[in-house]
C-alpha positions, -999 to +999 in steps of 0.1 A: -025-207+032-023-186-004-037-201-035-039-187-070-074-173-083-086-197-104-098-185-139-086-186-174-085-149-181-060-125-171-060-118-133-045-085-118-041-083-079-042-052-062-035-035-033-023-005-015-003+006+017-006+038+041-041+043+040-041+045+077-009+067+080-008+102+094+019+112+068+034+107+031+015+090+005-012+062-003+007+039-025-009+009-046+000-016-069-011-040-095+004-070-106+001-098-131+014-129-122+025-161-145+000-190-139+025-212-122+043-187-100+049-197-066+072-188-038+074-202-002+082-165+016+049-148-005+023-137+022+004-105+033+031-080+033+021-075+071+032-113+079+067-107+060+098-096+076+112-066+061+144-083+045+122-109+029+096-082+016+125-069-004+135-101-015+098-110-027+098-078-048+128-081-067+116-116-074+080-104-082+093-076-105+115-102-125+090-128-124+057-110-132+040-106-169+031-068-159+035-047-125+033-010-114+030+012-088+010+047-084+016+069-052-010+097-046+005+123-020-009+137+014-016+168-006-040+150-029-054+131+001-062+162+016-082+173-012-105+147-022-101+122+010-081+090+016-109+067+001-110+084-030-071+089-029-070+054-025-090+045-055-070+067-079-037+052-065-051+018-078-066+030-111-030+046-116-013+014-110-037-004-131-034+022-159+003+019-163-001-020-168+017-029-199-011-059-202-045-051-198-060-071-167-096-090-178-104-095-140-092-074-107-089-085-074-088-060-048-077-061-015-105-051+007-142-044+008-146-011-015-138-005-049-142+020-077-148+003-107-119+010-133-137+010-169-153-017-178-129-044-160-145-067-139-137-068-101-143-087-071-135-074-034-116-098-009-117-090+027-082-103+035-076-111+001-038-102+004-038-133+030-059-152+007-048-152-029-010-147-045-023-124-071-031-095-041-003-107-015+019-100-046+008-065-050+007-060-013+045-067-015+050-044-038+029-014-026+046-019+010+083-018+002+078+009-026+060+031+000+086+020+029+114+031+008+099+066+004+089+069+039+127+063+043+136+090+019+115+115+040+132+104+070+162+118+059+143+154+056+127+153+089+142+129+110+126+138+142+097+116+136+114+084+129+095+074+096+123+050+086+111+029+114+072+037+121+064+047+085+042+076+096+017+051+109-001+068+142+021+050+168+024+069+203+057+076+192+049+094+159+018+117+177+044+126+206+071+138+178+038+160+162+029+171+195+066+184+201+080+195+166+044+204+148+033+185+117+052+189+083+045+195+049+042+156+043+015+154+071-021+149+063-040+179+076-071+163+072-063+135+097-064+138+132-028+139+139-031+140+177-051+121+201-056+133+238-062+096+249-028+086+234-012+111+252-028+121+282-001+109+303+021+137+284+003+167+298 
């Protein structure tokens, strides 16, 4: 069950979306919520239906003390690797906040320190603390929206549904049509074991 992080300091939740995708950006969000914030639909974005995620996004944006979103595209991902690109996206979101946080709550087990702000890495943090859950909702909805736009340019890959995750459908499309300019060339785009029935 979600709970707020207990602190008298300014707490900021940070999460990313798209780290494991084969195409498109990695997107991070940073959110500072009021102490009294609560919403019954709020949860880890992966556990929330798309319609509810979009509803929550509007509520979070309206009620947050501060929030920001940053995306790092596939070209930069290929240049610096996905881990460093994830840090870059998180740092970019934090840097845009109109209020400076005093504690960063990071979903996951690794983070590159940002300036001199204290941080805590929390595995499954998006299912534990409301601050990270809110960040996960923004990161997911912003990235999904972008992938739906890119789908219009390259409809053969069905990014409007798979959001460029490595589904069998997506890998089959890469095999048939090749990679696009949005695919991450540093990733293994095709896996023989997943396509063995196609050969």
